[in-house]
N, C-alpha and C positions, 0 to 999 in steps of 0.2 A: 727325299734323299736318304739313302742307307747310311747309317752312322752308328758308331760305338759311343754311347753316352755315359757308360760307367764300366770300370774294370777293377776287379779285385784279384790280386795275385798272392798266392801263398806257397812258399817253398818251391819256386820255379827258378832253377839255375841261380843267378846272383841275387834274385829278388826273394828275400825271406818273407817280406810283407810289403805289398805295394797297393795303394788304393788311389783311384783317380776318377773324377767326374768331369765330363765335358759337355758344354752346351751343344744342343743339336743344331744350332745355327752355324757352327764352324765347319766349313768344308775342308780346311787345311789344318792338320795337327802335326806339329813339328817337335821332335824330341832331339835335343842337342846336349852335348857335354863331351868331356874328354874320352879317350879310349879306355875301354874296360869298365865303364860305369853302368852298363846294362841296357844301352839303347836298343841294340838288336834283340836282346833277350825279351824286351817288352813287346815289340811287334811280332817276335817269333811266337810268343804265347798265343797271339790272335791267329796266327797262320795255321795252328793245329786244328782250328775249326773247319778247315778246308782240305787238309792233307794229313795223312796219318803220321808223316815224318816231319812236317813243318818245313819252313823255308831253308833250313840247313841240312835236312835229311838225317836228323839225329835219331839214335835209338833211345828208348825210354830211360835207360840208366843215365844218359847224358843230360836229362832234364831235371834231375834231382838237385837239391841245393849243393852248390860247390863246396867242397871240403867235408860234406856231411851226407854221403851217399847211403848211410845207414838209416836216414830219416825217410820214411815212405808216407808223406803227408802233403802231396802236391795237389793244389786245387786252383783252377783258374775260372773265374766267373766274368761274364761279359753281358751287359745289358745293351741290346742292339735294337735300333729302329729300322724296320724294313717294310716297304709298301704300307706305310702309315700304321703298322702294327708294332708292338713292343714284344721282344723275345728275351727271356733270361736263359742264356746258354751257359753251360759250364762243362768242364771235364776234370776228372780226378784220376790220379795214378795210384794204384793200390798194388799190394803184393798178393798174388793169387798162387798159393802154394810156394814154389820156388821162383816163379817168374813174375815180371811186372806186367800190369795190365792197365790200359787207359780206357775209361768209360765216359761217354758223353751223356749229358742231360739237357732237357728242355723243361723248364719249370719243375725241376727236381724229378722228372720222369725220364727214364733211359730213352735215348734216341740214337739212331745210327748216323754215321758220318754222311752217307749218301742222302739221308733225309734232311740233314742240316743244309747240304748244298742245294737242295730243292728250294730252300728259303732264300739263301744268299751264299755267295762265295767270297773268299778273300783271294785276291790276285796280288802277286808280289814280283818285285824286281830287286835283286840283291847281287853283291859282288860274287857270291858263291855260285851264281848262275853263269858267270862269264865263260867258264870252261865248256858250256854247251856248244859254243860257236866254233871251238877248235878241237874238241876231242871226238871220239868215234861215233859210229852210227847208233849204238845203243842209247847213249845219253840224249842224243837229238830226238830219237824216236820216243823215248820215255817222256821227254819234256812236252812234245806236242800231244802225246796221248793224254797227259794230265790236263792240258788245256781243253782237249776235246771232252774229257770227262766232266769238266765244269759246264760244258755247253749241252751235252747230249746224254740224257738219262739212259737211253738204249745202248750207248757205248759201254757204260759200266756193266750193264746186264750181259752184253755179249762177251765182254772180257771175263767176267765171272764164270759164265757158262763154258767158255773156252778153257779156262784153267781147270775147272772141274772135270771136263771131258779128257783133257790131257792126262791128269792124274789117274783117272779110271783106266784109260787105255794102257798106260805104262804098267799098271798093276796087272792087267790081263796078260800083257806080253810077258811079264815076269812069272806069272802063276799058271793060269789055265790055257792060254793061247787059243781060246775059243774063237774060231774064225767068224762064225755068225754074229757073235756079240761084238767082235772087233769091227765088222762091217757097219753095224748100227752106230757104234761110237764114232767111227771115222766119218760117216756121213754127217753126223751132228757137228763134228769138228770142221769139216769142209764148209758147212753152212756158217759156222762161227767165223771162220777165217774170211770168207767172202764178205760177211757183214762188216767186219772190222776194217778190212781193206777199203771197202766202199765208203764207210764213214770217215776214214782218214782223208780220202781224196775229196770228198764233198766239203769237209772242213777246210782243206787247203784251198780249194776253189773259192770259197766264201771269203777267207782271210785275204787271199791275193786280190780279190775285187775291192775289199775294204781299203787295203793299202793303196791301191790305184786311185780310188774315188775320194777317200777322206784324209789320207796322210801324205799329201803332196809336199808338205814342208819337212818330211822326215825321209830317212833313207829308204829307197824303193827296193824291196826284195820280193822274191817269189819262193813259196814253199813247193817243192816238187817231190813226188814219190816215183820210184822205179822198182820194177820187179822182173827178175830174169825169166819168170814163168809165163808172163802175159804182158801184152801192151796196153790193154784196157779191160774194163770189167763189164763190157756189153755181153749179152747172151748169158744171163745168170746161171741157167741150168748147166750149160756147157762148162763154165768156169768152175762151178761146184764139183762137177764130175772130174775135172782135171785135178783139183785139189784132193779129192777122194783117192784117185789113182796114185797120186804122189805119196800120200800117207800110207796107202796099202803097200806100195813098192818099197817103202822104207822100214817095214816091220822088223826085218832081221837086223838092220843097222841100228834102229832105235832100241831094240832089245839089248844089243851088245853094248851100246854107248850109254844106255839107261837115260836117254833124253830124246825129245822130239826134234828131229833134225829139219823138218819142214813145218813152219808155222808162221805166226804173225811177225816174228822177228826177221823173216826173210825180206821184208819190205826195206828198201833203201830210201833214205830221205836226204834231201839237199836243200840248203838255204842259198838261193842264187841272188847275188848282188847285181841288179840291173844297171847300176852306174858303172861298176868295174867290169861287168860282163864275165863274171866268174863266181864260183862258189865261195861262200864266206870263209871257208877253211883257209883260202889263199889270200884273204884280206888282212889289213893291219888290225892291231888290237882295238884302236879307236873305231874303225869301221865295223868291226864285229860287235862292239858294244852298241853302236847305233842301230845295227840290224836287229839285235836282241830287243832293244827298246821299241822298235817298229812292230815286232811281233806281239809284244805285250800290249801295246796301244791298240793294235788291230783286234786282239782278243777282247779287250775292254769295249771297243765299239760294237763288236758282234753281240756281246751280252746286253749292251744298252739297246741296240736295235730290236733284240728279241725280248726286251722288257724284263730282263733277269737282273735282280739286284746283286751288287758286288761292292766291296770296299778295296781300295788299292793301297798296298804297302810298298814304299820305296826306301830300301835300306841304303845308307850312304849315297844319297841322291846325286850329289855332284860328282861322284866317281863315274857315272854313266854319261854325263853331258857337261859341257863347259858352261860358264856363267852366262854367256850371251844366249846360248840355246836353251838354258833353263827357263828363261822367260817364255820361249815358244812352247816348251813342255807344259808349263803351268797353264798357259792359254788353252792348250789342247785338252788337258785332263779336266779342266773346269767344265768342259762341254758335257762330260759324263754325268754331271749332276749327282755325284756321290762323294763320300768322304775319302780323303787321301791322307795317309800317314807317311811322314818322312823322318829319316834320322840323319844327323850330321854332327860334325865336331864343333861347329860354331854357329851362333845365331846369325852372324853376318852373311853366311852362305845363302840365307833365305830372304834377302832384301826384297825380292820380287813379290813376296807374300807377307811382308812385315806387318802391314796394316790390316790384314784379314785372316791371320792365322792364330791358332791356339798354341802357344809355345810352352814346352815342358823342359825345364832344365834339370838334368840328372847330374849329381856330383858323387 
């Protein structure tokens, strides 16, 4: 079972100094207390080991001690068990010239975030994510892309290559307009776009099957992609050529607008509620929260099936599900065989795990 067994926090938001040790035998870790005591800040410190902006999407200056943003001495250390091995991860926020910089370490040696995610991931569900279900395409696409990045190493590589080629192409359009070099870059970009489109659809197919097979007690939804330029991604060479010609025909427009008008953001994504027979945008708030929970659980199942370690963080757990269904949720996530962290305002909210949880009271 993947688990955090020790955490030391220094100068992270409301926590000037916080130290905690947890027995590896506890699957459920519950943090409870009144509003504003730092419950979410505690699990947020862990989320940064899987995402550069954490569960709230905060910039680095927001992580510094509250009321004392002139202090640049933030350090979070976590001792984690994963695949029967022990890892000492940490990150520090330092001032590099005039900007802030976050650096990750494993056993006091620098390590990249993608390398940490090869060892384990932190998956979370929080009230900050509710807007995913009712806001525009961009936030939905980014949400699923982040989940894919936890599952597929090649996805991160393709996205990095795509961004690099986008930047280089715009520089050529701005400066030399070298057509031969533009052809080379655009062919690379077309291949990047194809790979990303394909991985998105493969991920959606797997998640939809998991929802259908394993999550029958939860809201049944489907993730669907649509693109105006094609119906499917069969005949790879032909599709790459179509993407190349689209990029080529957009050169003048892209030069004027100083942006790439055709790319991976042209994918449209929909979360389809099979019970209501409509997209979740048109569903009630409660139905949208249930749909979001289904996607997170399906992603956890995919990681488990592929034997990839993860730890689940659920912020304000009972805001996503009522008391009766919380018992069902606990029964489901216990199947993952990994540690789960919860936050809530009262210990009474967690009666379903009262006798098997490690409770932390923050005041």
